[in-house]
ROLUM-713887 format. One record per residue (C-alpha): residue number from 1; residue in one letter; x, y, z. Coordinates in steps of 0.001 Angstrom, whole numbers. Example, Ala and Ser with C-alpha at 12.3 -4.5 7.8 and 13.67 -1.06 7.14 Angstrom:
% residues 2
    nr   rest        xx        yy        zz
     1      A     12300     -4500      7800
     2      S     13670     -1060      7140
***
This chain:
% residues 334
    nr   rest        xx        yy        zz
     1      X       461     77571    107694
     2      X     -2819     77177    109249
     3      X     -6331     76104    107460
     4      X     -9300     75236    108140
     5      X    -10231     74605    111665
     6      X     -7224     76330    113351
     7      X     -7297     79147    111248
     8      X    -10916     79491    112991
     9      X     -9633     78970    116180
    10      X     -6748     81737    115724
    11      X     -8996     84268    115058
    12      X    -11101     83700    118108
    13      X     -9087     86242    120178
    14      X    -10619     88833    118150
    15      X    -14192     87640    118238
    16      X    -14512     89669    121525
    17      X    -16626     92966    121715
    18      X    -15279     96066    122907
    19      X    -18402     97361    124697
    20      X    -17742    100518    124716
    21      X    -16218    100969    121272
    22      X    -19422     99053    119723
    23      X    -21399    101874    121455
    24      X    -18816    104822    120641
    25      X    -19091    103442    116913
    26      X    -22663    102811    116610
    27      X    -23723    106470    118814
    28      X    -21339    108198    116474
    29      X    -22633    107138    113159
    30      X    -26183    107158    113999
    31      X    -25841    110931    115623
    32      X    -23884    111833    111992
    33      X    -26359    110184    110177
    34      X    -29372    112486    111861
    35      X    -27289    115784    111550
    36      X    -26623    115262    107729
    37      X    -30384    114362    107298
    38      X    -31219    117206    109308
    39      X    -28828    119377    107412
    40      X    -30937    118331    104158
    41      X    -33786    119714    105842
    42      X    -32613    123113    107630
    43      X    -29593    124118    105324
    44      X    -30841    126935    103261
    45      X    -28210    126401    100351
    46      X    -29161    123960     97708
    47      X    -25669    123023     97229
    48      X    -24985    122467    101059
    49      X    -28416    120137    100993
    50      X    -26782    118316     98090
    51      X    -23832    117779     99901
    52      X    -25915    116821    102953
    53      X    -27783    114307    100983
    54      X    -24800    112196     99358
    55      X    -23023    111863    102964
    56      X    -26451    110813    104510
    57      X    -26279    107923    102092
    58      X    -22932    107091    102886
    59      X    -23631    107293    106548
    60      X    -26770    105009    105835
    61      X    -24115    102492    104256
    62      X    -22007    102884    107269
    63      X    -25022    102304    109833
    64      X    -26022     99447    107994
    65      X    -22960     97308    107873
    66      X    -22746     98502    111752
    67      X    -26829     96563    111797
    68      X    -25133     93663    109867
    69      X    -22736     93172    112543
    70      X    -25055     93361    114933
    71      X    -27222     90936    113361
    72      X    -24180     88401    113295
    73      X    -24205     88875    116936
    74      X    -20685     90223    117160
    75      X    -21951     93225    118840
    76      X    -24175     94960    121445
    77      X    -25892     91821    122202
    78      X    -28716     91620    124941
    79      X    -28978     95287    124701
    80      X    -32572     96832    125170
    81      X    -31252    100120    123724
    82      X    -29523     98072    120566
    83      X    -32396     96193    119877
    84      X    -34604     99272    119546
    85      X    -32144    100945    117619
    86      X    -31419     98239    114935
    87      X    -34877     97016    114680
    88      X    -36168    100469    113841
    89      X    -33140    100745    111538
    90      X    -33609     97541    109553
    91      X    -37218     98754    109001
    92      X    -36021    101928    107841
    93      X    -33466    100263    105505
    94      X    -36037     98042    103803
    95      X    -34808     94694    105476
    96      X    -37765     92946    107084
    97      X    -36389     90663    109804
    98      X    -38197     87435    108704
    99      X    -36039     87583    105328
   100      X    -33123     89394    106179
   101      X    -31433     87261    108262
   102      X    -32242     84008    107087
   103      X    -31124     84662    103605
   104      X    -27998     86289    104926
   105      X    -27178     83529    107340
   106      X    -27688     81304    104453
   107      X    -25327     83235    102189
   108      X    -22723     82636    104729
   109      X    -23130     78809    104998
   110      X    -23113     78436    101662
   111      X    -20804     80842    100104
   112      X    -19028     79757     96854
   113      X    -20699     76329     96807
   114      X    -21466     75637     92893
   115      X    -24791     73734     93496
   116      X    -26676     75491     95693
   117      X    -29563     78069     96050
   118      X    -28639     81298     95254
   119      X    -30218     82857     98604
   120      X    -28636     85939     99818
   121      X    -26240     85799     97070
   122      X    -25805     86701     93116
   123      X    -26206     83489     91171
   124      X    -23241     81811     89688
   125      X    -23478     78981     86869
   126      X    -20610     76761     85545
   127      X    -20078     77519     81612
   128      X    -21389     73916     80663
   129      X    -24724     74744     82779
   130      X    -25093     78316     80784
   131      X    -24749     76908     77229
   132      X    -27475     74053     78231
   133      X    -29865     76784     80187
   134      X    -32868     77944     78402
   135      X    -32928     81723     77045
   136      X    -35370     82622     79720
   137      X    -32900     81236     82303
   138      X    -30129     82891     80960
   139      X    -31878     86224     80597
   140      X    -32718     86045     84290
   141      X    -29263     85122     85309
   142      X    -27982     87803     83136
   143      X    -29938     90244     84736
   144      X    -29554     89624     88358
   145      X    -25701     89876     87930
   146      X    -26016     92866     85314
   147      X    -24604     96320     86686
   148      X    -27877     98084     86105
   149      X    -29223     95713     88611
   150      X    -26537     97099     91233
   151      X    -27271    100681     90110
   152      X    -30931    100160     90829
   153      X    -30581     98150     93755
   154      X    -33086    100515     96067
   155      X    -35873     99140     93586
   156      X    -34886     95822     92173
   157      X    -33142     94114     95025
   158      X    -34648     95653     98182
   159      X    -38414     96941     97186
   160      X    -39040     93945     95020
   161      X    -36626     91137     96012
   162      X    -36686     91813     99772
   163      X    -40282     93021    100359
   164      X    -42501     92344     97352
   165      X    -40945     88815     96310
   166      X    -40888     87861    100168
   167      X    -44223     88532    100556
   168      X    -45920     87170     97718
   169      X    -43424     84029     98076
   170      X    -45203     83714    101401
   171      X    -47484     85882    103022
   172      X    -47918     84560    106379
   173      X    -44426     83904    106728
   174      X    -43153     87173    105369
   175      X    -46182     89728    106654
   176      X    -43410     92339    108075
   177      X    -42141     92478    104210
   178      X    -45712     93988    103481
   179      X    -45501     96111    106823
   180      X    -42184     97263    105936
   181      X    -43292     98308    102423
   182      X    -46128    100420    103045
   183      X    -44542    102158    106327
   184      X    -41864    103127    103940
   185      X    -43871    104674    100941
   186      X    -46416    106197    103428
   187      X    -43210    108222    104997
   188      X    -42037    108964    101301
   189      X    -46031    110088    100325
   190      X    -45925    112507    103415
   191      X    -42524    114340    102723
   192      X    -43252    114732     99099
   193      X    -47204    115933     99876
   194      X    -46136    118244    102750
   195      X    -42836    119258    102244
   196      X    -41606    119686     98345
   197      X    -40398    117166     95671
   198      X    -36620    118662     96342
   199      X    -36716    117772     99986
   200      X    -38298    114498     99321
   201      X    -35226    113594     96603
   202      X    -32751    114950     98980
   203      X    -33726    113449    102340
   204      X    -35489    110591    101069
   205      X    -34997    108758     97701
   206      X    -31104    110242     97078
   207      X    -29849    108537    100026
   208      X    -31348    105177     99793
   209      X    -30540    105043     95878
   210      X    -27009    106025     96484
   211      X    -26372    103740     99731
   212      X    -28191    100466     98383
   213      X    -26469    101037     95054
   214      X    -23116    100850     96815
   215      X    -24138     98351     99021
   216      X    -25068     96369     96235
   217      X    -21997     96271     94357
   218      X    -19904     95737     97881
   219      X    -21752     92732     97902
   220      X    -21156     91478     94719
   221      X    -17494     92189     94204
   222      X    -16720     90673     97460
   223      X    -17940     87388     95805
   224      X    -17096     88064     92438
   225      X    -13265     88930     91735
   226      X    -10435     87853     89135
   227      X     -9096     85133     91582
   228      X    -12135     83808     93190
   229      X    -12453     80151     93544
   230      X    -15848     78216     93301
   231      X    -16123     74655     94623
   232      X    -18468     71597     94125
   233      X    -20365     70930     97422
   234      X    -18623     68217     98256
   235      X    -15144     69532     97819
   236      X    -16612     72794     99658
   237      X    -15399     73794    103266
   238      X    -16209     76944    105298
   239      X    -12626     78042    105894
   240      X    -11414     77829    102112
   241      X    -14614     79494    100995
   242      X    -13447     82394    103447
   243      X    -10293     82721    102237
   244      X    -10726     81692     98482
   245      X    -13976     83159     97479
   246      X    -14098     86303     99602
   247      X    -12032     89415     98503
   248      X    -10033     91900    100721
   249      X    -10873     94889     98875
   250      X     -8240     97474     99591
   251      X     -9499    101038    100796
   252      X     -8073    104151    101872
   253      X     -8640    105382    105003
   254      X    -11732    107569    104007
   255      X    -13934    104483    102213
   256      X    -12555    101698    105049
   257      X    -14671    103958    107297
   258      X    -17723    104651    105270
   259      X    -17933    100956    104657
   260      X    -17319    100002    108251
   261      X    -13915     97442    107270
   262      X    -16639     95476    105178
   263      X    -13718     95088    102848
   264      X    -12121     92927    105333
   265      X    -14241     90387    104041
   266      X    -12489     87189    104084
   267      X    -11972     87769    107612
   268      X    -15775     88462    108195
   269      X    -16586     85258    106474
   270      X    -14201     83077    108070
   271      X    -15198     84173    111775
   272      X    -18479     86167    111646
   273      X    -18310     87337    115442
   274      X    -15097     89570    115012
   275      X    -16624     93313    115683
   276      X    -15799     95485    112120
   277      X    -13446     97605    114326
   278      X    -11517     94581    115269
   279      X    -11008     92925    111681
   280      X     -7801     95486    110762
   281      X     -6520     94030    114343
   282      X     -7383     90353    113301
   283      X     -5535     90527    109647
   284      X     -2386     92531    111143
   285      X     -1706     89609    113817
   286      X     -2443     86212    111572
   287      X      -107     86084    108877
   288      X     -2534     83455    106884
   289      X     -4855     86304    106556
   290      X     -2623     88611    104338
   291      X     -2637     86646    101425
   292      X     -5937     87285    100616
   293      X     -7172     88120     96936
   294      X     -7344     92005     96564
   295      X    -10207     94212     94579
   296      X    -10163     97844     95156
   297      X    -12748    100433     93867
   298      X    -10553    101821     91206
   299      X    -12906    101923     88212
   300      X    -10236     99391     86122
   301      X    -11353     96912     88940
   302      X    -14637     97365     88968
   303      X    -14863     97086     85183
   304      X    -13119     93768     85741
   305      X    -15486     92348     88488
   306      X    -18458     93202     86361
   307      X    -17037     91306     83191
   308      X    -17180     88129     85154
   309      X    -20278     86028     84118
   310      X    -19728     82323     84689
   311      X    -17276     79828     86082
   312      X    -15040     77766     83973
   313      X    -14162     74387     85763
   314      X    -11783     73826     83033
   315      X     -9915     76828     83813
   316      X    -10782     76851     87558
   317      X    -11991     80902     87276
   318      X    -14419     82997     86607
   319      X    -14677     84191     83045
   320      X    -16317     86896     80881
   321      X    -18138     86875     77199
   322      X    -14755     87699     75651
   323      X    -13383     84337     76855
   324      X    -16170     82534     75791
   325      X    -16232     80852     72333
   326      X    -18820     79042     71793
   327      X    -21848     80720     69681
   328      X    -24451     79368     71885
   329      X    -23487     82392     74099
   330      X    -26024     85271     73374
   331      X    -24839     89177     72964
   332      X    -23606     90490     75938
   333      X    -25574     93228     76845
   334      X    -22993     95065     79263
***
């Protein structure tokens, strides 16, 4: 069984873009997104408009994952038109260039390290560190990992985290965060005033709210699931972090399409240059990639993931409040 550098090298044949496929999936996804958004505006039946709004949200999620592939340099590099499309889309999705790629690259290079800054990731404390933390530190830690933070991620993680917080931390470095935020809310106010509250809700707010919620949970469950492994920094390796600390989220064909194969997350972390449409091909041809820990979008698996709170080195696993015996832990809020 190959591992480490040998396993990464085994994925290299799949890290080659098929240009026409990249353009086909990109163009068709954005055209479908535009079609459903136009449906929100022009379909006369309110129920039809609601359906178009929900599908717009799903397509925003798909297009964001394709945008994410572009940011990893796996598709459509050196294309002037692709650069325009994805720059505009990244702005539309509240991901300022100065913060998004830097934080996401840090996540890839430090995923599952126990003692690394949680830039671009959900924080993970050991049981001992959590016990020794101050009440305020515990509240902040649990709030970030709370399901409500994912539910309202449009506000908490994107409006505040990506834009407001980054700008306040360094206004000179992240001036684009303020620009993105001003543009975003200017569009929202324009739609609300010059059209109608219902159009604003269905064409603007609901698609953003649902797509960001889905993305926030997917990102959480890809690295916080029963069976995940976290290592001390000195024991950490890139390949082990990909295989042991990134899940394979098994999905039906519809959800695989909506999420642009992001469920093959262990392969994506092993080699982020593999285009999203070649991830299933890589898994089918490399036996070592077929042993990843599986999670799903089944409600029972979602609950299992959300219950995980801290890493217990003694048990070598993530545990929830039900497994914590110390009275020093606060009563769980979820």
